[in-house]
C-alpha positions in Angstrom: 0.2 0.0 -0.1 1.2 3.5 -0.9 1.6 5.8 2.0 1.6 9.5 2.3 5.3 10.0 2.7 6.0 8.0 -0.5 3.4 10.4 -2.4 5.4 13.4 -1.3 8.4 11.9 -2.2 7.3 11.3 -5.7 5.5 14.6 -5.9 9.1 16.2 -5.0 10.6 14.4 -8.1 8.0 16.1 -10.4 8.7 19.6 -11.7 5.6 21.5 -11.1 3.3 18.5 -10.7 0.3 18.5 -8.7 -0.6 15.9 -6.1 -3.6 15.2 -9.0 -0.6 14.6 -11.7 0.9 12.1 -9.4 -2.2 10.3 -8.7 -3.0 10.0 -12.2 0.3 8.5 -12.9 0.0 6.2 -9.9 -3.1 5.0 -11.5 -1.8 4.2 -14.6 1.2 2.3 -13.2 1.5 -1.2 -11.6 2.9 -2.1 -8.5 5.2 -5.1 -8.4 7.6 -6.8 -6.4 10.5 -8.7 -7.4 12.9 -10.9 -5.8 16.7 -10.8 -5.7 18.2 -11.5 -9.1 15.3 -10.9 -11.0 15.8 -9.3 -14.5 13.8 -6.5 -15.4 15.2 -5.6 -18.4 17.2 -8.4 -20.4 19.7 -8.1 -23.1 17.6 -8.0 -26.5 14.5 -6.8 -24.6 12.2 -4.6 -26.7 9.5 -3.9 -24.4 9.4 -0.4 -23.6 8.7 0.0 -19.7 9.8 2.2 -17.1 10.8 1.5 -13.4 10.4 3.8 -10.5 12.2 2.3 -7.5 9.8 2.0 -4.5 12.2 -0.2 -2.5 15.1 -2.1 -3.6 18.3 -2.0 -5.6 19.0 -2.7 -9.4 22.2 -2.6 -11.3 22.8 -2.6 -14.9 25.6 -4.7 -16.2 26.6 -6.0 -20.0 28.6 -9.1 -20.4 31.7 -8.5 -22.3 33.6 -11.0 -24.7 35.5 -12.7 -22.2 32.0 -13.7 -20.4 32.4 -11.2 -17.5 29.9 -9.0 -16.3 30.4 -5.2 -16.2 28.3 -3.3 -13.9 27.4 0.1 -15.6 25.0 1.5 -13.2 23.4 1.3 -9.8 19.6 2.4 -8.7 18.0 2.6 -5.4 14.8 4.0 -3.7 13.5 6.7 -5.9 15.1 6.4 -8.9 13.7 5.2 -12.1 15.2 2.4 -14.4 14.6 2.1 -18.4 16.6 1.1 -21.1 17.9 4.3 -22.9 18.2 2.0 -25.9 14.6 0.9 -26.2 13.1 4.5 -25.1 15.5 6.6 -26.8 17.0 5.0 -29.6 14.4 2.4 -30.5 16.9 -0.6 -30.4 17.3 -3.7 -28.6 18.3 -3.1 -24.8 22.0 -3.8 -24.5 22.1 -4.4 -20.9 20.7 -6.6 -18.4 18.7 -5.0 -15.7 19.0 -7.1 -12.3 17.6 -6.8 -8.8 20.3 -7.0 -6.0 17.7 -6.8 -3.2 14.3 -7.8 -3.2 13.1 -4.7 -5.0 9.3 -3.1 -5.2 8.6 -0.8 -8.3 5.9 1.2 -10.0 5.9 0.1 -13.6 4.7 1.4 -16.2 4.4 0.9 -20.4 6.4 3.9 -22.0 3.2 4.2 -24.6 0.8 4.2 -22.0 3.0 7.2 -20.2 3.2 8.8 -23.5 -0.7 9.0 -24.2 -0.7 10.3 -20.4 1.8 13.2 -21.1 -0.1 13.8 -24.1 -3.2 14.5 -22.0 -1.3 17.1 -19.7 1.5 19.0 -20.8 3.1 19.5 -17.2 4.1 15.7 -17.8 6.2 16.7 -20.8 8.3 19.0 -18.9 9.1 16.4 -16.1 9.9 13.6 -19.1 12.4 15.9 -20.6 13.6 16.9 -17.1 14.1 13.0 -16.6 15.9 12.4 -19.6 18.2 15.5 -19.1 18.9 14.4 -15.7 20.0 10.9 -17.0 22.3 12.3 -20.1 23.8 15.0 -17.3 24.4 11.9 -15.1 26.2 9.9 -17.9 28.2 13.2 -19.3 29.0 13.6 -15.4 30.5 10.3 -15.2 32.7 10.5 -18.4 34.0 13.5 -17.1 34.8 12.0 -13.9 37.0 9.4 -15.8 39.2 12.3 -17.8 39.4 14.6 -14.9 39.3 12.6 -11.5 41.8 10.1 -10.2 40.3 6.6 -9.1 40.6 7.8 -5.6 38.8 11.0 -6.1 36.0 8.8 -8.3 35.7 6.8 -5.6 35.5 9.6 -2.6 32.6 11.3 -4.8 30.8 8.1 -5.1 30.7 7.4 -1.5 29.5 10.8 -0.6 27.1 10.8 -3.2 26.2 7.2 -2.5 26.9 6.6 1.2 24.1 3.4 1.6 25.2 1.8 -1.2 28.8 1.0 0.3 27.5 -1.7 2.3 24.6 -2.8 0.2 26.9 -3.7 -3.1 29.2 -6.1 -3.6 32.9 -4.3 -4.0 33.3 -6.1 -7.5 30.4 -4.1 -8.8 31.6 -0.4 -7.2 35.0 -1.3 -8.9 33.3 -1.7 -12.2 31.4 1.7 -11.8 34.6 3.5 -10.8 36.5 1.5 -13.9 39.2 0.2 -11.4 39.5 -3.4 -10.4 38.5 -4.7 -7.1 42.4 -5.2 -5.8 42.7 -1.5 -6.9 39.8 -0.5 -4.8 40.7 -2.6 -1.8 44.3 -0.5 -2.0 42.2 3.0 -2.5 40.5 2.3 0.8 43.4 1.1 2.8 45.0 4.3 1.8 42.0 6.5 2.4 41.9 4.5 6.0 45.6 5.1 6.8 45.2 9.1 5.7 42.5 9.5 8.8 44.7 7.9 11.4 
């Protein structure tokens, strides 16, 4: 059951939305629960769906030619998961999106969302805002690989996601930072020794 606090959080996510606008979106969405290890979106999928994470944790990853899983994205409560390949480029998904914890979502078909948006211009501004944030986040990540050292990237990750450090295996954090788990361990030891 959705409580008032959750509606307020969703309300804050949308720019210029009224509670009635949020309620309309919630009525169109389906609430679903997934156990750990469930694939919300698989590589090659073409179904256009958007997930708002009510509770839980999801990672996006690809499998390289050696068969290794490379984590590219982590999403937690009050964040959105969607395949930009499917939604923006009308191509099959290149990544897997898998739950790392029991996860509850609001799920909505993108075409249905489009029809709701067509009836409410305020929602169009929010759709642009969401996709602009996705692009902004992607560009920030690219910038961090150019401008920051691995240690600086780790410090930034911890500051931005303090709760994820204990929720996510080290190998996934290392992937996000573009380093090996061994390098991540060294960085942590170096930071810990500086604090002494």
